[in-house]
KOLGU-4560 file (N, C-alpha, C; in nm, 3 decimals, padded with zeros to 5 digits):
<recs>
<n_xx: -01.653 n_yy: 01.801 n_zz: -03.480 ca_xx: -01.693 ca_yy: 01.690 ca_zz: -03.394 c_xx: -01.845 c_yy: 01.695 c_zz: -03.376 mol: A seq: 1 type: UNK>
<n_xx: -01.907 n_yy: 01.579 n_zz: -03.389 ca_xx: -02.053 ca_yy: 01.574 ca_zz: -03.378 c_xx: -02.096 c_yy: 01.593 c_zz: -03.233 mol: A seq: 2 type: UNK>
<n_xx: -02.219 n_yy: 01.639 n_zz: -03.212 ca_xx: -02.269 ca_yy: 01.653 ca_zz: -03.075 c_xx: -02.272 c_yy: 01.520 c_zz: -03.000 mol: A seq: 3 type: UNK>
<n_xx: -02.299 n_yy: 01.411 n_zz: -03.070 ca_xx: -02.299 ca_yy: 01.280 ca_zz: -03.004 c_xx: -02.160 c_yy: 01.241 c_zz: -02.957 mol: A seq: 4 type: UNK>
<n_xx: -02.060 n_yy: 01.262 n_zz: -03.042 ca_xx: -01.924 ca_yy: 01.229 ca_zz: -03.002 c_xx: -01.882 c_yy: 01.312 c_zz: -02.881 mol: A seq: 5 type: UNK>
<n_xx: -01.914 n_yy: 01.440 n_zz: -02.884 ca_xx: -01.883 ca_yy: 01.527 ca_zz: -02.771 c_xx: -01.954 c_yy: 01.479 c_zz: -02.644 mol: A seq: 6 type: UNK>
<n_xx: -02.080 n_yy: 01.442 n_zz: -02.655 ca_xx: -02.157 ca_yy: 01.395 ca_zz: -02.540 c_xx: -02.099 c_yy: 01.265 c_zz: -02.484 mol: A seq: 7 type: UNK>
<n_xx: -02.060 n_yy: 01.171 n_zz: -02.573 ca_xx: -02.002 ca_yy: 01.045 ca_zz: -02.526 c_xx: -01.867 c_yy: 01.069 c_zz: -02.459 mol: A seq: 8 type: UNK>
<n_xx: -01.787 n_yy: 01.161 n_zz: -02.511 ca_xx: -01.659 ca_yy: 01.193 ca_zz: -02.448 c_xx: -01.681 c_yy: 01.252 c_zz: -02.309 mol: A seq: 9 type: UNK>
<n_xx: -01.776 n_yy: 01.343 n_zz: -02.296 ca_xx: -01.808 ca_yy: 01.402 ca_zz: -02.166 c_xx: -01.857 c_yy: 01.295 c_zz: -02.070 mol: A seq: 10 type: UNK>
<n_xx: -01.949 n_yy: 01.208 n_zz: -02.115 ca_xx: -02.003 ca_yy: 01.102 ca_zz: -02.029 c_xx: -01.893 c_yy: 01.007 c_zz: -01.984 mol: A seq: 11 type: UNK>
<n_xx: -01.808 n_yy: 00.964 n_zz: -02.078 ca_xx: -01.700 ca_yy: 00.871 ca_zz: -02.045 c_xx: -01.602 c_yy: 00.934 c_zz: -01.947 mol: A seq: 12 type: UNK>
<n_xx: -01.566 n_yy: 01.057 n_zz: -01.970 ca_xx: -01.474 ca_yy: 01.127 ca_zz: -01.880 c_xx: -01.534 c_yy: 01.140 c_zz: -01.741 mol: A seq: 13 type: UNK>
<n_xx: -01.661 n_yy: 01.179 n_zz: -01.733 ca_xx: -01.727 ca_yy: 01.193 ca_zz: -01.603 c_xx: -01.734 c_yy: 01.059 c_zz: -01.530 mol: A seq: 14 type: UNK>
<n_xx: -01.762 n_yy: 00.952 n_zz: -01.604 ca_xx: -01.769 ca_yy: 00.819 ca_zz: -01.543 c_xx: -01.633 c_yy: 00.775 c_zz: -01.488 mol: A seq: 15 type: UNK>
<n_xx: -01.528 n_yy: 00.794 n_zz: -01.566 ca_xx: -01.394 ca_yy: 00.754 ca_zz: -01.522 c_xx: -01.348 c_yy: 00.837 c_zz: -01.403 mol: A seq: 16 type: UNK>
<n_xx: -01.369 n_yy: 00.968 n_zz: -01.410 ca_xx: -01.328 ca_yy: 01.055 ca_zz: -01.299 c_xx: -01.410 c_yy: 01.022 c_zz: -01.174 mol: A seq: 17 type: UNK>
<n_xx: -01.541 n_yy: 01.002 n_zz: -01.191 ca_xx: -01.625 ca_yy: 00.966 ca_zz: -01.077 c_xx: -01.581 c_yy: 00.836 c_zz: -01.013 mol: A seq: 18 type: UNK>
<n_xx: -01.552 n_yy: 00.736 n_zz: -01.096 ca_xx: -01.502 ca_yy: 00.609 ca_zz: -01.043 c_xx: -01.372 c_yy: 00.629 c_zz: -00.968 mol: A seq: 19 type: UNK>
<n_xx: -01.278 n_yy: 00.703 n_zz: -01.028 ca_xx: -01.147 ca_yy: 00.723 ca_zz: -00.966 c_xx: -01.160 c_yy: 00.791 c_zz: -00.831 mol: A seq: 20 type: UNK>
<n_xx: -01.245 n_yy: 00.891 n_zz: -00.821 ca_xx: -01.263 ca_yy: 00.963 ca_zz: -00.694 c_xx: -01.324 c_yy: 00.871 c_zz: -00.589 mol: A seq: 21 type: UNK>
<n_xx: -01.435 n_yy: 00.805 n_zz: -00.624 ca_xx: -01.504 ca_yy: 00.720 ca_zz: -00.526 c_xx: -01.417 c_yy: 00.602 c_zz: -00.485 mol: A seq: 22 type: UNK>
<n_xx: -01.351 n_yy: 00.537 n_zz: -00.582 ca_xx: -01.267 ca_yy: 00.421 ca_zz: -00.551 c_xx: -01.147 c_yy: 00.462 c_zz: -00.466 mol: A seq: 23 type: UNK>
<n_xx: -01.086 n_yy: 00.576 n_zz: -00.497 ca_xx: -00.973 ca_yy: 00.625 ca_zz: -00.417 c_xx: -01.016 c_yy: 00.651 c_zz: -00.274 mol: A seq: 24 type: UNK>
<n_xx: -01.129 n_yy: 00.718 n_zz: -00.256 ca_xx: -01.179 ca_yy: 00.743 ca_zz: -00.121 c_xx: -01.209 c_yy: 00.612 c_zz: -00.049 mol: A seq: 25 type: UNK>
<n_xx: -01.267 n_yy: 00.516 n_zz: -00.120 ca_xx: -01.297 ca_yy: 00.385 ca_zz: -00.059 c_xx: -01.168 c_yy: 00.314 c_zz: -00.017 mol: A seq: 26 type: UNK>
<n_xx: -01.067 n_yy: 00.318 n_zz: -00.103 ca_xx: -00.941 ca_yy: 00.253 ca_zz: -00.070 c_xx: -00.870 c_yy: 00.323 c_zz: 00.046 mol: A seq: 27 type: UNK>
<n_xx: -00.885 n_yy: 00.454 n_zz: 00.055 ca_xx: -00.821 ca_yy: 00.529 ca_zz: 00.163 c_xx: -00.881 c_yy: 00.497 c_zz: 00.299 mol: A seq: 28 type: UNK>
<n_xx: -01.005 n_yy: 00.449 n_zz: 00.302 ca_xx: -01.065 ca_yy: 00.411 ca_zz: 00.430 c_xx: -01.004 c_yy: 00.284 c_zz: 00.485 mol: A seq: 29 type: UNK>
<n_xx: -00.941 n_yy: 00.206 n_zz: 00.397 ca_xx: -00.883 ca_yy: 00.079 ca_zz: 00.439 c_xx: -00.986 c_yy: -00.033 c_zz: 00.450 mol: A seq: 30 type: UNK>
<n_xx: -01.112 n_yy: -00.003 n_zz: 00.427 ca_xx: -01.219 ca_yy: -00.102 ca_zz: 00.433 c_xx: -01.255 c_yy: -00.143 c_zz: 00.291 mol: A seq: 31 type: UNK>
<n_xx: -01.212 n_yy: -00.261 n_zz: 00.250 ca_xx: -01.233 ca_yy: -00.305 ca_zz: 00.112 c_xx: -01.381 c_yy: -00.327 c_zz: 00.080 mol: A seq: 32 type: UNK>
<n_xx: -01.468 n_yy: -00.328 n_zz: 00.180 ca_xx: -01.612 ca_yy: -00.340 ca_zz: 00.155 c_xx: -01.670 c_yy: -00.214 c_zz: 00.090 mol: A seq: 33 type: UNK>
<n_xx: -01.592 n_yy: -00.107 n_zz: 00.084 ca_xx: -01.638 ca_yy: 00.019 ca_zz: 00.024 c_xx: -01.606 c_yy: 00.029 c_zz: -00.124 mol: A seq: 34 type: UNK>
<n_xx: -01.532 n_yy: -00.068 n_zz: -00.180 ca_xx: -01.489 ca_yy: -00.060 ca_zz: -00.319 c_xx: -01.600 c_yy: -00.103 c_zz: -00.415 mol: A seq: 35 type: UNK>
<n_xx: -01.582 n_yy: -00.069 n_zz: -00.542 ca_xx: -01.679 ca_yy: -00.111 ca_zz: -00.643 c_xx: -01.683 c_yy: -00.263 c_zz: -00.655 mol: A seq: 36 type: UNK>
<n_xx: -01.567 n_yy: -00.328 n_zz: -00.648 ca_xx: -01.563 ca_yy: -00.474 ca_zz: -00.657 c_xx: -01.649 c_yy: -00.538 c_zz: -00.548 mol: A seq: 37 type: UNK>
<n_xx: -01.634 n_yy: -00.489 n_zz: -00.427 ca_xx: -01.713 ca_yy: -00.544 ca_zz: -00.316 c_xx: -01.861 c_yy: -00.520 c_zz: -00.337 mol: A seq: 38 type: UNK>
<n_xx: -01.898 n_yy: -00.403 n_zz: -00.387 ca_xx: -02.039 ca_yy: -00.375 ca_zz: -00.412 c_xx: -02.095 c_yy: -00.461 c_zz: -00.525 mol: A seq: 39 type: UNK>
<n_xx: -02.016 n_yy: -00.483 n_zz: -00.630 ca_xx: -02.062 ca_yy: -00.571 ca_zz: -00.738 c_xx: -02.085 c_yy: -00.712 c_zz: -00.685 mol: A seq: 40 type: UNK>
<n_xx: -01.994 n_yy: -00.763 n_zz: -00.602 ca_xx: -02.012 ca_yy: -00.896 ca_zz: -00.543 c_xx: -02.140 c_yy: -00.901 c_zz: -00.459 mol: A seq: 41 type: UNK>
<n_xx: -02.166 n_yy: -00.795 n_zz: -00.384 ca_xx: -02.287 ca_yy: -00.787 ca_zz: -00.302 c_xx: -02.412 c_yy: -00.786 c_zz: -00.390 mol: A seq: 42 type: UNK>
<n_xx: -02.415 n_yy: -00.697 n_zz: -00.491 ca_xx: -02.532 ca_yy: -00.682 ca_zz: -00.577 c_xx: -02.559 c_yy: -00.807 c_zz: -00.660 mol: A seq: 43 type: UNK>
<n_xx: -02.451 n_yy: -00.877 n_zz: -00.700 ca_xx: -02.468 ca_yy: -00.999 ca_zz: -00.779 c_xx: -02.502 c_yy: -01.121 c_zz: -00.694 mol: A seq: 44 type: UNK>
<n_xx: -02.500 n_yy: -01.104 n_zz: -00.563 ca_xx: -02.533 ca_yy: -01.215 ca_zz: -00.474 c_xx: -02.419 c_yy: -01.311 c_zz: -00.452 mol: A seq: 45 type: UNK>
<n_xx: -02.296 n_yy: -01.265 n_zz: -00.473 ca_xx: -02.180 ca_yy: -01.351 ca_zz: -00.459 c_xx: -02.118 c_yy: -01.347 c_zz: -00.320 mol: A seq: 46 type: UNK>
<n_xx: -02.125 n_yy: -01.233 n_zz: -00.253 ca_xx: -02.062 ca_yy: -01.218 ca_zz: -00.122 c_xx: -02.144 c_yy: -01.122 c_zz: -00.037 mol: A seq: 47 type: UNK>
<n_xx: -02.217 n_yy: -01.166 n_zz: 00.061 ca_xx: -02.230 ca_yy: -01.305 ca_zz: 00.101 c_xx: -02.315 c_yy: -01.383 c_zz: 00.000 mol: A seq: 48 type: UNK>
<n_xx: -02.294 n_yy: -01.513 n_zz: -00.005 ca_xx: -02.362 ca_yy: -01.596 ca_zz: -00.103 c_xx: -02.514 c_yy: -01.592 c_zz: -00.088 mol: A seq: 49 type: UNK>
<n_xx: -02.581 n_yy: -01.570 n_zz: -00.198 ca_xx: -02.728 ca_yy: -01.571 ca_zz: -00.205 c_xx: -02.770 c_yy: -01.681 c_zz: -00.302 mol: A seq: 50 type: UNK>
<n_xx: -02.897 n_yy: -01.722 n_zz: -00.296 ca_xx: -02.944 ca_yy: -01.827 ca_zz: -00.387 c_xx: -02.924 c_yy: -01.793 c_zz: -00.535 mol: A seq: 51 type: UNK>
<n_xx: -02.928 n_yy: -01.665 n_zz: -00.569 ca_xx: -02.912 ca_yy: -01.623 ca_zz: -00.708 c_xx: -02.765 c_yy: -01.590 c_zz: -00.742 mol: A seq: 52 type: UNK>
<n_xx: -02.673 n_yy: -01.613 n_zz: -00.650 ca_xx: -02.534 ca_yy: -01.573 ca_zz: -00.669 c_xx: -02.468 c_yy: -01.632 c_zz: -00.792 mol: A seq: 53 type: UNK>
<n_xx: -02.486 n_yy: -01.761 n_zz: -00.815 ca_xx: -02.425 ca_yy: -01.824 ca_zz: -00.933 c_xx: -02.485 c_yy: -01.764 c_zz: -01.060 mol: A seq: 54 type: UNK>
<n_xx: -02.617 n_yy: -01.748 n_zz: -01.062 ca_xx: -02.682 ca_yy: -01.688 ca_zz: -01.179 c_xx: -02.636 c_yy: -01.544 c_zz: -01.199 mol: A seq: 55 type: UNK>
<n_xx: -02.620 n_yy: -01.470 n_zz: -01.090 ca_xx: -02.571 ca_yy: -01.333 ca_zz: -01.100 c_xx: -02.432 c_yy: -01.326 c_zz: -01.157 mol: A seq: 56 type: UNK>
<n_xx: -02.343 n_yy: -01.416 n_zz: -01.110 ca_xx: -02.207 ca_yy: -01.421 ca_zz: -01.163 c_xx: -02.203 c_yy: -01.459 c_zz: -01.309 mol: A seq: 57 type: UNK>
<n_xx: -02.284 n_yy: -01.558 n_zz: -01.346 ca_xx: -02.289 ca_yy: -01.600 ca_zz: -01.487 c_xx: -02.345 c_yy: -01.489 c_zz: -01.574 mol: A seq: 58 type: UNK>
<n_xx: -02.449 n_yy: -01.420 n_zz: -01.528 ca_xx: -02.507 ca_yy: -01.310 ca_zz: -01.604 c_xx: -02.404 c_yy: -01.198 c_zz: -01.624 mol: A seq: 59 type: UNK>
<n_xx: -02.328 n_yy: -01.168 n_zz: -01.519 ca_xx: -02.226 ca_yy: -01.063 ca_zz: -01.530 c_xx: -02.118 c_yy: -01.104 c_zz: -01.631 mol: A seq: 60 type: UNK>
<n_xx: -02.071 n_yy: -01.229 n_zz: -01.623 ca_xx: -01.971 ca_yy: -01.277 ca_zz: -01.718 c_xx: -02.026 c_yy: -01.277 c_zz: -01.861 mol: A seq: 61 type: UNK>
<n_xx: -02.153 n_yy: -01.316 n_zz: -01.877 ca_xx: -02.214 ca_yy: -01.316 ca_zz: -02.010 c_xx: -02.222 c_yy: -01.174 c_zz: -02.065 mol: A seq: 62 type: UNK>
<n_xx: -02.259 n_yy: -01.079 n_zz: -01.980 ca_xx: -02.264 ca_yy: -00.939 ca_zz: -02.024 c_xx: -02.126 c_yy: -00.891 c_zz: -02.068 mol: A seq: 63 type: UNK>
<n_xx: -02.023 n_yy: -00.922 n_zz: -01.988 ca_xx: -01.886 ca_yy: -00.880 ca_zz: -02.022 c_xx: -01.842 c_yy: -00.942 c_zz: -02.154 mol: A seq: 64 type: UNK>
<n_xx: -01.874 n_yy: -01.070 n_zz: -02.175 ca_xx: -01.838 ca_yy: -01.138 ca_zz: -02.299 c_xx: -01.911 c_yy: -01.075 c_zz: -02.418 mol: A seq: 65 type: UNK>
<n_xx: -02.042 n_yy: -01.046 n_zz: -02.400 ca_xx: -02.117 ca_yy: -00.982 ca_zz: -02.508 c_xx: -02.060 c_yy: -00.845 c_zz: -02.540 mol: A seq: 66 type: UNK>
<n_xx: -02.030 n_yy: -00.766 n_zz: -02.437 ca_xx: -01.978 ca_yy: -00.631 ca_zz: -02.459 c_xx: -01.845 c_yy: -00.636 c_zz: -02.533 mol: A seq: 67 type: UNK>
<n_xx: -01.756 n_yy: -00.727 n_zz: -02.493 ca_xx: -01.627 ca_yy: -00.740 ca_zz: -02.561 c_xx: -01.647 c_yy: -00.778 c_zz: -02.708 mol: A seq: 68 type: UNK>
<n_xx: -01.733 n_yy: -00.877 n_zz: -02.733 ca_xx: -01.761 ca_yy: -00.918 ca_zz: -02.871 c_xx: -01.820 c_yy: -00.801 c_zz: -02.951 mol: A seq: 69 type: UNK>
<n_xx: -01.914 n_yy: -00.733 n_zz: -02.892 ca_xx: -01.982 ca_yy: -00.621 ca_zz: -02.958 c_xx: -01.883 c_yy: -00.511 c_zz: -02.995 mol: A seq: 70 type: UNK>
<n_xx: -01.792 n_yy: -00.478 n_zz: -02.905 ca_xx: -01.697 ca_yy: -00.370 ca_zz: -02.930 c_xx: -01.591 c_yy: -00.412 c_zz: -03.032 mol: A seq: 71 type: UNK>
<n_xx: -01.540 n_yy: -00.533 n_zz: -03.020 ca_xx: -01.427 ca_yy: -00.576 ca_zz: -03.103 c_xx: -01.470 c_yy: -00.627 c_zz: -03.240 mol: A seq: 72 type: UNK>
<n_xx: -01.574 n_yy: -00.710 n_zz: -03.246 ca_xx: -01.606 ca_yy: -00.778 ca_zz: -03.371 c_xx: -01.735 c_yy: -00.735 c_zz: -03.439 mol: A seq: 73 type: UNK>
<n_xx: -01.829 n_yy: -00.678 n_zz: -03.367 ca_xx: -01.962 ca_yy: -00.651 ca_zz: -03.422 c_xx: -01.976 c_yy: -00.508 c_zz: -03.470 mol: A seq: 74 type: UNK>
<n_xx: -01.883 n_yy: -00.466 n_zz: -03.554 ca_xx: -01.886 ca_yy: -00.328 ca_zz: -03.604 c_xx: -01.984 c_yy: -00.319 c_zz: -03.720 mol: A seq: 75 type: UNK>
<n_xx: -02.043 n_yy: -00.202 n_zz: -03.733 ca_xx: -02.130 ca_yy: -00.176 ca_zz: -03.848 c_xx: -02.044 c_yy: -00.171 c_zz: -03.974 mol: A seq: 76 type: UNK>
<n_xx: -02.089 n_yy: -00.240 n_zz: -04.074 ca_xx: -02.018 ca_yy: -00.237 ca_zz: -04.204 c_xx: -02.074 c_yy: -00.120 c_zz: -04.285 mol: A seq: 77 type: UNK>
<n_xx: -01.986 n_yy: -00.035 n_zz: -04.330 ca_xx: -02.032 ca_yy: 00.081 ca_zz: -04.409 c_xx: -01.989 c_yy: 00.065 c_zz: -04.553 mol: A seq: 78 type: UNK>
</recs>
């Protein structure tokens, strides 16, 4: 296994475990404002609504669409 593959596996595992721990603790408080979804809405300007909220939402959707396309269809041809 290459060092890069090992590093990406470690990074991905740490990210997933970190998310699971923080999100579980947030959900256990019963306050949905502590979740990642609530924070993304806040940072994107969606909740509460900010002047850049629509642009933030569109930018987030565009990023998700690009990432999906990149992972599924934009593979390097060898």
